[in-house]
DSSP file (Angstrom, degrees, kcal/mol; ACC not computed):
  #  RESIDUE AA STRUCTURE BP1 BP2  ACC     N-H-->O    O-->H-N    N-H-->O    O-->H-N    TCO  KAPPA ALPHA  PHI   PSI    X-CA   Y-CA   Z-CA
    1    1 A M              0   0    0      0, 0.0     5,-0.0     0, 0.0   120,-0.0   0.000 360.0 360.0 360.0 134.4  -17.2   -1.5   18.6
    2    2 A S    >   -     0   0    0      1,-0.1     3,-0.8   119,-0.0   119,-0.3  -0.365 360.0-108.0 -75.5 161.2  -20.7    0.1   18.4
    3    3 A P  T 3  S+     0   0    0      0, 0.0   119,-0.5     0, 0.0   118,-0.4   0.789 120.8  51.1 -62.3 -24.9  -22.4    0.5   15.0
    4    4 A E  T 3  S+     0   0    0    116,-0.1     2,-0.9   117,-0.1   116,-0.0   0.716  92.2  86.9 -84.5 -18.9  -21.8    4.3   15.3
    5    5 A A    <   +     0   0    0     -3,-0.8     2,-0.2     2,-0.0   116,-0.2  -0.708  46.7 124.4 -90.4 110.0  -18.1    4.0   16.0
    6    6 A A        -     0   0    0     -2,-0.9     3,-0.1   114,-0.1   114,-0.0  -0.761  42.6-149.8-161.4 113.3  -15.9    3.7   12.9
    7    7 A G        -     0   0    0     -2,-0.2   112,-0.0     1,-0.2    -2,-0.0  -0.360  42.9 -72.5 -78.5 165.4  -13.1    6.1   12.3
    8    8 A P        -     0   0    0      0, 0.0   110,-0.2     0, 0.0    -1,-0.2  -0.289  51.9-136.6 -56.2 138.2  -12.0    7.1    8.8
    9    9 A G        -     0   0    0    108,-3.6     2,-0.0     1,-0.2    -3,-0.0  -0.168  41.0 -60.3 -82.6-174.7  -10.2    4.3    7.0
   10   10 A P        -     0   0    0      0, 0.0   107,-0.7     0, 0.0     2,-0.4  -0.333  56.4-114.1 -66.9 152.2   -7.1    4.7    4.9
   11   11 A E  E     -A  116   0A   0    105,-0.2     2,-0.4    -3,-0.1   105,-0.2  -0.703  25.3-162.7 -85.9 133.3   -7.2    7.0    1.9
   12   12 A I  E     -A  115   0A   0    103,-2.6   103,-2.4    -2,-0.4     2,-0.3  -0.909  15.7-179.6-110.8 150.0   -6.9    5.6   -1.6
   13   13 A A  E     -A  114   0A   0     -2,-0.4     2,-0.3   101,-0.2   101,-0.2  -0.986  20.4-166.0-149.2 154.0   -6.0    7.9   -4.5
   14   14 A E  E     -A  113   0A   0     99,-2.2    99,-2.5    -2,-0.3     2,-0.3  -0.966  15.9-156.3-135.9 152.0   -5.4    8.0   -8.2
   15   15 A Q  E     +A  112   0A   0     -2,-0.3     2,-0.3    97,-0.2    97,-0.2  -0.924  14.3 171.5-132.3 155.6   -3.8   10.9  -10.3
   16   16 A I  E     -A  111   0A   0     95,-2.0    95,-3.5    -2,-0.3     2,-0.5  -0.973  28.7-125.9-152.5 154.5   -3.8   12.1  -13.8
   17   17 A T  E     -A  110   0A   0     -2,-0.3     2,-0.4    93,-0.2    93,-0.2  -0.930  23.2-161.6-105.8 130.2   -2.5   15.3  -15.5
   18   18 A V  E     -A  109   0A   0     91,-2.9    91,-2.6    -2,-0.5     2,-2.3  -0.920  22.5-129.9-111.4 133.4   -5.0   17.2  -17.6
   19   19 A A  S    S+     0   0    0     -2,-0.4     2,-0.3    89,-0.2    89,-0.2  -0.476  78.3  91.4 -83.8  69.4   -3.8   19.7  -20.2
   20   20 A A  S    S-     0   0    0     -2,-2.3    -2,-0.2    89,-0.0   138,-0.1  -0.958  85.6 -84.2-154.2 160.3   -6.1   22.5  -18.9
   21   21 A S     >  -     0   0    0     -2,-0.3     4,-2.4     1,-0.1     5,-0.2  -0.315  37.0-117.5 -69.7 154.4   -5.7   25.3  -16.4
   22   22 A V  H  > S+     0   0    0     86,-0.3     4,-2.6     1,-0.2    59,-0.2   0.857 116.3  55.7 -61.0 -35.0   -6.3   24.5  -12.7
   23   23 A A  H  > S+     0   0    0      2,-0.2     4,-2.4     1,-0.2    -1,-0.2   0.916 108.6  48.0 -62.2 -44.4   -9.2   27.0  -12.7
   24   24 A T  H  > S+     0   0    0      2,-0.2     4,-1.9     1,-0.2    -2,-0.2   0.923 114.6  44.2 -64.3 -45.8  -10.8   25.1  -15.6
   25   25 A V  H  X S+     0   0    0     -4,-2.4     4,-2.1     2,-0.2     5,-0.2   0.911 113.6  49.8 -67.7 -42.9  -10.4   21.7  -14.0
   26   26 A Y  H  X S+     0   0    0     -4,-2.6     4,-3.0    -5,-0.2     5,-0.2   0.944 110.2  51.1 -61.1 -46.6  -11.5   22.8  -10.6
   27   27 A A  H  X S+     0   0    0     -4,-2.4     4,-1.0     1,-0.2    -1,-0.2   0.896 109.5  51.3 -58.6 -41.4  -14.7   24.5  -12.1
   28   28 A A  H  < S+     0   0    0     -4,-1.9     3,-0.4     1,-0.2     6,-0.3   0.926 114.2  41.9 -64.1 -44.3  -15.6   21.3  -13.9
   29   29 A V  H  < S+     0   0    0     -4,-2.1    -2,-0.2     1,-0.2    -1,-0.2   0.890 109.8  57.2 -72.1 -39.0  -15.3   19.1  -10.8
   30   30 A A  H  < S+     0   0    0     -4,-3.0     2,-1.6    -5,-0.2    -1,-0.2   0.685  89.4  78.3 -68.7 -16.5  -17.1   21.6   -8.5
   31   31 A D  S >< S-     0   0    0     -4,-1.0     3,-2.7    -3,-0.4     4,-0.3  -0.659  75.0-171.0 -85.8  79.8  -20.0   21.4  -11.0
   32   32 A V  G >  S+     0   0    0     -2,-1.6     3,-1.4     1,-0.3     4,-0.4   0.690  72.0  72.2 -54.5 -25.0  -21.0   18.1   -9.3
   33   33 A R  G >  S+     0   0    0      1,-0.3     3,-0.9     2,-0.2     4,-0.3   0.804  89.9  63.1 -61.5 -26.5  -23.6   17.3  -11.9
   34   34 A R  G X> S+     0   0    0     -3,-2.7     3,-1.7    -6,-0.3     4,-0.9   0.752  82.0  78.3 -70.1 -22.7  -20.8   16.6  -14.4
   35   35 A I  H X> S+     0   0    0     -3,-1.4     4,-2.8    -4,-0.3     3,-0.7   0.843  84.7  63.0 -56.0 -34.9  -19.5   13.7  -12.3
   36   36 A A  H <4 S+     0   0    0     -3,-0.9    -1,-0.3    -4,-0.4    -2,-0.2   0.780 100.0  54.3 -61.8 -27.1  -22.3   11.5  -13.7
   37   37 A R  H <4 S+     0   0    0     -3,-1.7    -1,-0.2    -4,-0.3    -2,-0.2   0.787 117.7  34.1 -74.6 -28.4  -20.8   11.9  -17.1
   38   38 A W  H << S+     0   0    0     -4,-0.9   114,-0.2    -3,-0.7    -2,-0.2   0.788  99.2  86.5 -99.0 -33.7  -17.4   10.7  -16.0
   39   39 A S     <  -     0   0    0     -4,-2.8   107,-0.1    -5,-0.2   106,-0.0  -0.443  61.2-149.8 -77.6 139.5  -18.1    8.1  -13.4
   40   40 A P  S    S+     0   0    0      0, 0.0    -1,-0.1     0, 0.0    -4,-0.1   0.646 100.1  34.2 -75.6 -12.3  -18.7    4.4  -14.2
   41   41 A E  S    S+     0   0    0    104,-0.1    22,-3.0    23,-0.1     2,-0.4   0.779  99.5  77.7-110.6 -40.8  -21.0    4.1  -11.2
   42   42 A C  E     +B   62   0A   0     20,-0.2    20,-0.3    -7,-0.2    -3,-0.1  -0.624  47.5 174.0 -79.4 125.8  -22.8    7.5  -10.7
   43   43 A V  E     +     0   0A   0     18,-3.0     2,-0.3    -2,-0.4    19,-0.2   0.618  62.3   4.0-108.3 -17.3  -25.6    7.8  -13.2
   44   44 A A  E     -B   61   0A   0     17,-1.3    17,-2.9     2,-0.0     2,-0.4  -0.977  54.2-155.0-164.4 151.5  -27.3   11.1  -12.1
   45   45 A I  E     -B   60   0A   0     -2,-0.3     2,-0.5    15,-0.2    15,-0.2  -0.999   2.4-165.2-135.5 134.9  -26.9   13.9   -9.6
   46   46 A W  E     -B   59   0A   0     13,-2.4    13,-2.6    -2,-0.4     2,-0.5  -0.969  16.5-143.7-119.2 112.7  -29.6   16.2   -8.2
   47   47 A V  E     +B   58   0A   0     -2,-0.5    11,-0.3    11,-0.2     3,-0.1  -0.651  21.4 176.6 -78.7 121.7  -28.3   19.3   -6.4
   48   48 A T  E     +     0   0A   0      9,-1.8     2,-0.3    -2,-0.5    10,-0.2   0.627  63.3  26.8-104.2 -17.1  -30.7   19.9   -3.5
   49   49 A R  E     -B   57   0A   0      8,-1.6     7,-3.2     2,-0.0     8,-1.8  -0.975  60.4-174.3-151.6 134.5  -29.0   23.0   -1.9
   50   50 A R  E     -B   55   0A   0     -2,-0.3     2,-0.4     5,-0.3     8,-0.0  -0.893   9.7-160.7-123.5 157.1  -26.8   25.7   -3.1
   51   51 A D  E >  S-B   54   0A   0      3,-2.5     3,-1.7    -2,-0.3    -2,-0.0  -0.958  83.9 -14.6-138.1 115.8  -24.9   28.5   -1.4
   52   52 A G  T 3  S-     0   0    0     -2,-0.4    -1,-0.0     1,-0.3     0, 0.0   0.849 129.5 -55.1  60.9  34.5  -23.9   31.5   -3.6
   53   53 A G  T 3  S+     0   0    0      1,-0.3    -1,-0.3     0, 0.0    -3,-0.0   0.342 115.4 115.0  81.4  -8.0  -24.6   29.4   -6.6
   54   54 A Q  E <  S-B   51   0A   0     -3,-1.7    -3,-2.5     1,-0.0    -1,-0.3  -0.770  73.9-107.7 -96.8 140.4  -22.3   26.6   -5.6
   55   55 A P  E     +B   50   0A   0      0, 0.0    -5,-0.3     0, 0.0     3,-0.1  -0.438  40.6 166.2 -65.1 135.7  -23.6   23.2   -4.8
   56   56 A R  E     +     0   0A   0     -7,-3.2    19,-2.9     1,-0.4     2,-0.3   0.639  67.2  21.7-117.1 -32.9  -23.6   22.3   -1.0
   57   57 A R  E     +BC  49  74A   0     -8,-1.8    -9,-1.8    17,-0.2    -8,-1.6  -0.992  68.6 160.5-137.3 144.8  -25.8   19.2   -0.9
   58   58 A F  E     -BC  47  73A   0     15,-2.1    15,-3.3    -2,-0.3     2,-0.5  -0.992  32.8-124.7-157.5 162.6  -26.7   16.8   -3.5
   59   59 A V  E     -BC  46  72A   0    -13,-2.6   -13,-2.4    -2,-0.3     2,-0.5  -0.937  22.4-157.2-111.4 134.3  -28.1   13.3   -4.1
   60   60 A G  E     -BC  45  71A   0     11,-2.3    11,-2.2    -2,-0.5     2,-0.5  -0.935   3.3-152.9-111.0 131.4  -26.2   10.9   -6.3
   61   61 A W  E     -BC  44  70A   0    -17,-2.9   -18,-3.0    -2,-0.5   -17,-1.3  -0.894  20.0-170.1-101.5 132.4  -27.8    7.9   -8.0
   62   62 A N  E     -BC  42  69A   0      7,-3.5     7,-2.2    -2,-0.5     2,-0.4  -0.894  11.6-171.7-126.3 150.4  -25.5    5.0   -8.6
   63   63 A R  E     + C   0  68A   0    -22,-3.0     2,-0.3    -2,-0.3     5,-0.2  -0.997  10.9 171.7-142.5 137.1  -25.7    1.8  -10.6
   64   64 A R  E >  S- C   0  67A   0      3,-2.3     3,-2.0    -2,-0.4   -23,-0.1  -0.894  71.7 -48.6-141.7 111.1  -23.4   -1.2  -10.8
   65   65 A G  T 3  S-     0   0    0     -2,-0.3    -1,-0.1     1,-0.3    66,-0.0  -0.410 124.8 -15.8  61.6-132.9  -24.9   -4.1  -12.8
   66   66 A P  T 3  S+     0   0    0      0, 0.0     2,-0.4     0, 0.0    -1,-0.3   0.529 116.7  99.7 -80.6  -4.0  -28.5   -4.8  -11.5
   67   67 A Y  E <   +C   64   0A   0     -3,-2.0    -3,-2.3    64,-0.2     2,-0.4  -0.700  47.0 179.5 -93.8 132.8  -28.0   -2.7   -8.4
   68   68 A L  E     +C   63   0A   0     -2,-0.4     2,-0.3    -5,-0.2    -5,-0.2  -0.998  12.7 153.1-130.5 132.1  -29.3    0.8   -8.2
   69   69 A W  E     -C   62   0A   0     -7,-2.2    -7,-3.5    -2,-0.4     2,-0.3  -0.963  28.4-134.9-152.0 166.8  -28.9    3.0   -5.0
   70   70 A F  E     -C   61   0A   0     -2,-0.3     2,-0.3    -9,-0.2    -9,-0.2  -0.895  11.6-165.5-125.8 157.9  -28.7    6.6   -3.9
   71   71 A T  E     -C   60   0A   0    -11,-2.2   -11,-2.3    -2,-0.3     2,-0.4  -0.946  18.1-130.6-134.2 156.1  -26.5    8.5   -1.5
   72   72 A T  E     -CD  59  89A   0     17,-3.0    17,-2.8    -2,-0.3     2,-0.3  -0.917  27.4-163.5-107.5 138.9  -26.7   12.0    0.0
   73   73 A C  E     -CD  58  88A   0    -15,-3.3   -15,-2.1    -2,-0.4     2,-0.4  -0.924  13.3-165.0-129.2 146.0  -23.7   14.2   -0.2
   74   74 A R  E     -CD  57  87A   0     13,-2.1    13,-2.6    -2,-0.3     2,-0.3  -0.990  26.4-124.9-131.8 123.4  -22.5   17.3    1.6
   75   75 A V  E     + D   0  86A   0    -19,-2.9    11,-0.3    -2,-0.4     3,-0.1  -0.495  32.9 170.7 -69.2 128.4  -19.7   19.4    0.3
   76   76 A V  E     +     0   0A   0      9,-2.3     2,-0.4     1,-0.3    10,-0.2   0.606  66.1  33.4-114.1 -20.3  -17.1   19.8    3.1
   77   77 A T  E     + D   0  85A   0      8,-1.7     8,-2.6     2,-0.0    -1,-0.3  -0.979  51.7 160.6-140.8 125.6  -14.2   21.4    1.2
   78   78 A A  E     + D   0  84A   0     -2,-0.4     6,-0.2     6,-0.2    -3,-0.0  -0.575  13.4 157.8-142.8  72.8  -14.6   23.9   -1.7
   79   79 A T  E >>  - D   0  83A   0      4,-2.4     3,-2.4    -2,-0.1     4,-2.2  -0.874  47.2-118.6-101.9 102.7  -11.2   25.7   -1.9
   80   80 A P  T 34 S+     0   0    0      0, 0.0   -57,-0.1     0, 0.0    -2,-0.1  -0.076  90.1   0.1 -49.6 132.5  -11.1   27.1   -5.5
   81   81 A N  T 34 S+     0   0    0    -59,-0.2    23,-0.1   -58,-0.1     3,-0.1   0.483 131.9  59.6  69.9   4.2   -8.1   25.7   -7.5
   82   82 A R  T <4 S-     0   0    0     -3,-2.4    20,-2.9     1,-0.3     2,-0.3   0.686 107.6 -10.3-124.2 -55.0   -6.9   23.5   -4.6
   83   83 A E  E  <  -DE  79 101A   0     -4,-2.2    -4,-2.4    18,-0.2     2,-0.4  -0.993  39.4-173.6-157.5 143.1   -9.5   21.0   -3.3
   84   84 A F  E     +DE  78 100A   0     16,-2.5    16,-2.8    -2,-0.3     2,-0.3  -0.987  23.3 163.3-137.1 128.2  -13.1   20.0   -3.6
   85   85 A A  E     -DE  77  99A   0     -8,-2.6    -9,-2.3    -2,-0.4    -8,-1.7  -0.986  15.6-168.6-146.5 151.7  -14.5   17.2   -1.3
   86   86 A F  E     -DE  75  98A   0     12,-2.9    12,-2.6    -2,-0.3     2,-0.4  -0.996  20.1-129.0-142.1 147.8  -17.8   15.9   -0.2
   87   87 A D  E     -DE  74  97A   0    -13,-2.6   -13,-2.1    -2,-0.3     2,-0.4  -0.769  24.0-149.3 -91.3 140.9  -19.0   13.5    2.5
   88   88 A V  E     +DE  73  96A   0      8,-3.1     7,-2.8    -2,-0.4     8,-1.2  -0.926  19.2 171.4-116.1 133.6  -21.3   10.7    1.4
   89   89 A T  E     -DE  72  94A   0    -17,-2.8   -17,-3.0    -2,-0.4     2,-0.4  -0.928  17.2-156.4-133.1 160.4  -24.0    9.1    3.6
   90   90 A T  E >  S- E   0  93A   0      3,-2.3     3,-2.8    -2,-0.3   -19,-0.1  -0.989  80.8 -11.4-139.2 132.6  -26.9    6.7    3.0
   91   91 A F  T 3  S-     0   0    0     -2,-0.4    -1,-0.1     1,-0.3   -20,-0.0   0.871 130.7 -55.0  44.9  42.6  -29.9    6.5    5.2
   92   92 A G  T 3  S+     0   0    0      1,-0.2    -1,-0.3   -20,-0.0    31,-0.1   0.454 112.9 120.6  77.7  -0.1  -28.1    8.8    7.6
   93   93 A Q  E <   -E   90   0A   0     -3,-2.8    -3,-2.3    29,-0.1    -1,-0.2  -0.786  68.6-109.9-101.5 141.2  -25.1    6.5    7.9
   94   94 A P  E     +E   89   0A   0      0, 0.0    26,-0.6     0, 0.0    -5,-0.2  -0.415  40.9 164.7 -67.7 140.1  -21.6    7.6    7.0
   95   95 A V  E     -     0   0A   0     -7,-2.8    23,-3.2     1,-0.4    24,-0.7   0.709  49.8 -42.8-119.2 -59.8  -20.2    6.0    3.8
   96   96 A A  E     -EF  88 117A   0     -8,-1.2    -8,-3.1    21,-0.3     2,-0.5  -0.974  37.6-114.5-163.2 167.0  -17.1    7.9    2.5
   97   97 A R  E     -EF  87 116A   0     19,-1.8    19,-2.1    -2,-0.3     2,-0.4  -0.997  30.4-169.3-114.4 125.9  -15.3   11.1    1.8
   98   98 A W  E     +EF  86 115A   0    -12,-2.6   -12,-2.9    -2,-0.5     2,-0.3  -0.910  17.4 160.0-109.6 139.7  -14.7   11.7   -1.9
   99   99 A G  E     -EF  85 114A   0     15,-2.3    15,-2.7    -2,-0.4     2,-0.4  -0.980  31.5-142.8-155.8 171.3  -12.4   14.5   -3.0
  100  100 A Y  E     -EF  84 113A   0    -16,-2.8   -16,-2.5    -2,-0.3     2,-0.4  -0.999  11.6-162.0-138.8 132.2  -10.2   16.0   -5.6
  101  101 A R  E     -EF  83 112A   0     11,-2.6    11,-2.3    -2,-0.4     2,-0.4  -0.918  10.0-152.9-113.0 142.4   -7.0   17.9   -5.2
  102  102 A F  E     + F   0 111A   0    -20,-2.9     2,-0.4    -2,-0.4     9,-0.2  -0.951  13.1 179.2-123.2 134.2   -5.5   20.1   -7.9
  103  103 A T  E     - F   0 110A   0      7,-2.1     7,-3.3    -2,-0.4     2,-0.2  -0.993  28.2-126.3-133.6 126.6   -1.9   21.1   -8.5
  104  104 A E  E     + F   0 109A   0     -2,-0.4     2,-0.3     5,-0.2     5,-0.2  -0.480  35.7 177.1 -70.6 138.8   -0.7   23.3  -11.3
  105  105 A T  E >   - F   0 108A   0      3,-2.6     3,-1.4    -2,-0.2   -83,-0.1  -0.860  46.6-100.4-135.9 169.9    2.0   21.7  -13.4
  106  106 A D  T 3  S+     0   0    0     -2,-0.3     3,-0.1     1,-0.3    -1,-0.1   0.847 124.5  46.6 -61.6 -31.8    4.0   22.7  -16.5
  107  107 A G  T 3  S-     0   0    0      1,-0.1     2,-0.4   -88,-0.0    -1,-0.3   0.399 128.8 -84.9 -90.9   4.0    1.6   20.5  -18.6
  108  108 A G  E <  S- F   0 105A   0     -3,-1.4    -3,-2.6   -89,-0.2     2,-0.4  -0.915  81.1 -14.3 137.1-113.3   -1.6   21.7  -17.0
  109  109 A T  E     -AF  18 104A   0    -91,-2.6   -91,-2.9    -2,-0.4     2,-0.6  -0.988  45.6-143.2-138.1 126.1   -3.2   20.4  -13.8
  110  110 A Q  E     -AF  17 103A   0     -7,-3.3    -7,-2.1    -2,-0.4     2,-0.5  -0.789  23.5-160.8 -85.9 125.7   -2.4   17.3  -11.9
  111  111 A V  E     -AF  16 102A   0    -95,-3.5   -95,-2.0    -2,-0.6     2,-0.5  -0.922   6.4-166.7-110.4 130.3   -5.8   16.0  -10.5
  112  112 A T  E     -AF  15 101A   0    -11,-2.3   -11,-2.6    -2,-0.5     2,-0.5  -0.975   3.6-163.5-115.1 116.1   -5.8   13.6   -7.5
  113  113 A E  E     -AF  14 100A   0    -99,-2.5   -99,-2.2    -2,-0.5     2,-0.3  -0.869  15.9-175.7 -96.5 133.2   -9.0   11.9   -6.8
  114  114 A Y  E     -AF  13  99A   0    -15,-2.7   -15,-2.3    -2,-0.5     2,-0.4  -0.921  16.4-165.5-133.6 158.2   -9.2   10.3   -3.4
  115  115 A W  E     -AF  12  98A   0   -103,-2.4  -103,-2.6    -2,-0.3     2,-0.4  -0.999   0.9-168.5-140.3 136.3  -11.6    8.2   -1.4
  116  116 A Q  E     -AF  11  97A   0    -19,-2.1   -19,-1.8    -2,-0.4     2,-0.2  -0.978  24.0-129.0-129.7 120.1  -11.7    7.5    2.3
  117  117 A D  E     + F   0  96A   0   -107,-0.7  -108,-3.6    -2,-0.4   -21,-0.3  -0.474  33.2 165.6 -65.9 129.0  -14.0    4.7    3.7
  118  118 A R        +     0   0    0    -23,-3.2   -22,-0.3  -110,-0.2    -1,-0.1   0.099  26.4 138.0-129.7  18.2  -16.1    6.1    6.7
  119  119 A R        -     0   0    0    -24,-0.7   -24,-0.2     4,-0.1     2,-0.2  -0.418  35.9-158.7 -72.4 140.7  -18.6    3.2    6.9
  120  120 A N     >  -     0   0    0    -26,-0.6     4,-2.3    -2,-0.1     5,-0.2  -0.396  45.2 -82.4 -97.3-173.9  -19.8    1.9   10.2
  121  121 A Q  H  > S+     0   0    0   -118,-0.4     4,-2.1  -119,-0.3     5,-0.2   0.877 130.5  49.8 -60.8 -39.8  -21.3   -1.6   10.7
  122  122 A V  H  > S+     0   0    0   -119,-0.5     4,-2.6     2,-0.2    -1,-0.2   0.949 111.6  48.3 -65.5 -48.0  -24.8   -0.4    9.6
  123  123 A A  H  > S+     0   0    0   -120,-0.3     4,-2.5     1,-0.2    -2,-0.2   0.882 109.7  53.3 -59.8 -38.9  -23.4    1.3    6.5
  124  124 A R  H  X S+     0   0    0     -4,-2.3     4,-1.8     2,-0.2    -1,-0.2   0.909 109.7  48.1 -62.0 -42.1  -21.4   -1.8    5.6
  125  125 A A  H  X S+     0   0    0     -4,-2.1     4,-1.9     2,-0.2    -2,-0.2   0.926 111.4  49.9 -65.8 -43.6  -24.6   -4.0    5.9
  126  126 A L  H  X S+     0   0    0     -4,-2.6     4,-3.0     1,-0.2     5,-0.3   0.899 108.0  55.3 -58.8 -41.3  -26.5   -1.5    3.7
  127  127 A G  H  X S+     0   0    0     -4,-2.5     4,-2.4     1,-0.2     6,-0.8   0.890 106.6  49.0 -59.6 -41.5  -23.8   -1.6    1.2
  128  128 A R  H  X S+     0   0    0     -4,-1.8     4,-1.2     3,-0.2    -1,-0.2   0.898 114.5  46.4 -65.8 -38.2  -24.0   -5.3    0.9
  129  129 A I  H  < S+     0   0    0     -4,-1.9    -2,-0.2     1,-0.2    -1,-0.2   0.940 122.4  33.0 -69.9 -47.6  -27.8   -5.1    0.4
  130  130 A F  H  < S+     0   0    0     -4,-3.0    -2,-0.2     1,-0.2    -3,-0.2   0.723 131.2  28.6 -89.0 -21.2  -27.8   -2.3   -2.2
  131  131 A T  H  < S-     0   0    0     -4,-2.4    -3,-0.2    -5,-0.3   -64,-0.2   0.554  91.1-129.3-115.6 -10.8  -24.6   -3.0   -4.1
  132  132 A G     <  +     0   0    0     -4,-1.2     2,-0.3    -5,-0.5    -4,-0.2   0.662  66.5 126.5  73.2  15.9  -24.2   -6.7   -3.8
  133  133 A R        -     0   0    0     -6,-0.8    -1,-0.2     2,-0.0     2,-0.2  -0.775  60.0-126.6-110.6 150.6  -20.6   -6.2   -2.6
  134  134 A V    >   -     0   0    0     -2,-0.3     3,-1.3    -3,-0.1     4,-0.4  -0.618  34.9-110.4 -85.5 156.5  -18.7   -7.4    0.5
  135  135 A A  G >  S+     0   0    0      1,-0.3     3,-1.1    -2,-0.2    -1,-0.1   0.837 110.9  61.0 -58.8 -36.8  -16.9   -4.7    2.4
  136  136 A G  G 3  S+     0   0    0      1,-0.2     4,-0.4     2,-0.1    -1,-0.3   0.704  97.4  57.0 -72.1 -18.5  -13.4   -5.7    1.5
  137  137 A D  G <> S+     0   0    0     -3,-1.3     4,-2.3     1,-0.2    -1,-0.2   0.617  80.7  89.4 -86.6  -8.5  -13.8   -5.2   -2.3
  138  138 A R  H <> S+     0   0    0     -3,-1.1     4,-3.1    -4,-0.4     5,-0.2   0.899  83.7  52.0 -58.8 -47.9  -14.8   -1.6   -2.1
  139  139 A P  H  > S+     0   0    0      0, 0.0     4,-2.3     0, 0.0    -1,-0.2   0.906 112.0  46.7 -58.2 -41.8  -11.2   -0.1   -2.3
  140  140 A T  H  > S+     0   0    0     -4,-0.4     4,-2.1    -3,-0.2    -2,-0.2   0.936 114.3  46.2 -65.5 -47.1  -10.3   -2.1   -5.4
  141  141 A V  H  X S+     0   0    0     -4,-2.3     4,-2.4     1,-0.2    -1,-0.2   0.921 113.9  49.7 -62.5 -41.7  -13.6   -1.2   -7.2
  142  142 A N  H  X S+     0   0    0     -4,-3.1     4,-2.9    -5,-0.2    -2,-0.2   0.898 108.1  52.6 -65.7 -38.8  -13.2    2.4   -6.2
  143  143 A R  H  X S+     0   0    0     -4,-2.3     4,-2.1    -5,-0.2    -1,-0.2   0.931 112.3  45.6 -62.5 -44.8   -9.5    2.5   -7.5
  144  144 A D  H  X S+     0   0    0     -4,-2.1     4,-1.9     1,-0.2    -1,-0.2   0.908 114.3  48.8 -63.8 -41.8  -10.7    1.1  -10.9
  145  145 A G  H  X S+     0   0    0     -4,-2.4     4,-2.8     2,-0.2    -2,-0.2   0.868 108.5  53.4 -65.8 -38.1  -13.6    3.6  -10.9
  146  146 A M  H  X S+     0   0    0     -4,-2.9     4,-3.1     2,-0.2     5,-0.3   0.931 107.2  52.0 -63.0 -44.9  -11.3    6.5  -10.1
  147  147 A R  H  X S+     0   0    0     -4,-2.1     4,-2.3     1,-0.2    -2,-0.2   0.931 112.7  44.7 -54.5 -47.9   -9.1    5.6  -13.0
  148  148 A E  H  X S+     0   0    0     -4,-1.9     4,-2.2     2,-0.2    -2,-0.2   0.896 113.6  50.2 -66.6 -41.3  -12.0    5.6  -15.4
  149  149 A T  H  X S+     0   0    0     -4,-2.8     4,-2.6     2,-0.2    -2,-0.2   0.935 111.4  47.8 -62.8 -45.0  -13.4    8.8  -14.0
  150  150 A L  H  X S+     0   0    0     -4,-3.1     4,-2.6     2,-0.2    -2,-0.2   0.890 110.8  51.2 -63.8 -40.5  -10.1   10.6  -14.3
  151  151 A R  H  X S+     0   0    0     -4,-2.3     4,-2.5    -5,-0.3    -1,-0.2   0.914 111.8  48.1 -62.8 -40.4   -9.6    9.4  -17.9
  152  152 A S  H  X S+     0   0    0     -4,-2.2     4,-2.5  -114,-0.2    -2,-0.2   0.910 111.2  49.7 -65.2 -43.5  -13.1   10.7  -18.8
  153  153 A L  H  X S+     0   0    0     -4,-2.6     4,-2.6     2,-0.2     5,-0.2   0.931 112.6  47.8 -59.2 -46.2  -12.5   14.0  -17.1
  154  154 A K  H  X S+     0   0    0     -4,-2.6     4,-2.4     2,-0.2     5,-0.2   0.933 112.2  49.5 -60.0 -48.2   -9.2   14.4  -19.0
  155  155 A R  H  X S+     0   0    0     -4,-2.5     4,-1.2     1,-0.2    -1,-0.2   0.924 113.1  46.2 -59.4 -46.5  -10.8   13.4  -22.3
  156  156 A E  H  X S+     0   0    0     -4,-2.5     4,-0.5     1,-0.2     3,-0.4   0.939 116.9  42.3 -63.4 -48.4  -13.7   15.9  -21.9
  157  157 A L  H  < S+     0   0    0     -4,-2.6     3,-0.3     1,-0.2    -1,-0.2   0.814 114.0  50.6 -74.3 -28.0  -11.5   18.8  -20.8
  158  158 A E  H  < S+     0   0    0     -4,-2.4    -1,-0.2    -5,-0.2    -2,-0.2   0.686 114.2  43.5 -82.1 -16.5   -8.8   18.3  -23.4
  159  159 A T  H  <        0   0    0     -4,-1.2    -1,-0.2    -3,-0.4    -2,-0.2   0.400 360.0 360.0-105.5   1.5  -11.2   18.0  -26.3
  160  160 A A     <        0   0    0     -4,-0.5    -1,-0.2    -3,-0.3    -2,-0.1   0.477 360.0 360.0 -71.0 360.0  -13.4   21.0  -25.2
């Protein structure tokens, strides 16, 4: 397999129900700067391009322990009240697709956060350098982080 050839890996996902309207939850997630308040790994987001007031490209700064790194992100799906997703790259290499799906429920909104590994060999090597992790532990770390992110999102929106 060449360094460029790597198809999307399996999707991992976590869900939570938030006692807020689907429009409220979607708007919160689509304001990507707020992700840094909820995520255990993302510490800051800088929106670099907007289209019609909506973020289209942004840089995320991440920290885990002593490791600090940045990623560049491009919004690929922004369907109000249904789905919001972005592709993540680092140094031009594919990393992942992060997304959120929204389903209206009797109790508010079911939010599904998902992650799909899209790293090639170069991106996997960069990941080991910048995050200190081996490739195989990423899904477990992401699942734990998604749970924490969703709990923080729920807490913020339900106490607003």
